[in-house]
C-alpha positions in Angstrom: 127.6 95.8 99.1 124.6 96.2 101.5 123.3 99.0 99.6 123.4 97.3 96.3 121.7 94.2 97.6 119.0 96.3 99.3 118.4 98.1 96.0 118.1 94.8 94.1 115.8 93.4 96.8 113.6 96.5 96.5 113.3 96.2 92.8 112.6 92.5 92.8 110.0 92.7 95.5 108.3 95.7 93.8 108.2 93.6 90.5 106.7 90.7 92.4 104.1 92.7 94.1 103.2 94.6 90.9 103.2 91.9 88.3 103.0 88.5 90.0 100.8 89.1 93.0 98.9 92.0 91.4 98.6 94.6 94.0 96.9 97.6 92.5 97.9 100.0 95.3 101.2 101.5 94.7 101.4 102.4 98.5 101.1 98.7 99.5 103.8 97.7 97.0 106.0 100.5 98.2 105.6 99.5 101.9 106.3 95.8 101.2 109.3 96.4 99.0 110.8 99.0 101.3 110.2 96.7 104.4 112.0 93.8 102.5 114.9 96.0 101.4 115.4 97.5 104.9 115.2 93.9 106.4 117.8 92.6 104.1 120.0 95.7 104.9 119.8 95.0 108.6 120.4 91.3 108.2 123.6 91.8 106.3 124.7 94.6 108.7 124.2 92.2 111.7 126.1 89.5 109.9 129.0 91.8 109.2 128.9 93.0 112.7 129.1 89.5 114.2 132.0 88.7 111.8 133.9 91.7 112.8 133.3 91.1 116.6 134.8 87.6 116.3 137.9 89.0 114.8 138.4 91.4 117.6 138.3 88.7 120.3 141.5 87.0 118.9 143.7 90.0 119.8 
């Protein structure tokens, strides 16, 4: 699930950078979209980790 959402984030942010904001540099669009995708990936991973840690405390 994390991978799919990260890929979707990458594509949406790339689209926003390219068409809406109008960055001419492909490198800038790449860095911004990859940063957003990696950020979403880590946020979801941290959330999943905290949910799994809560379940382990009950045992």
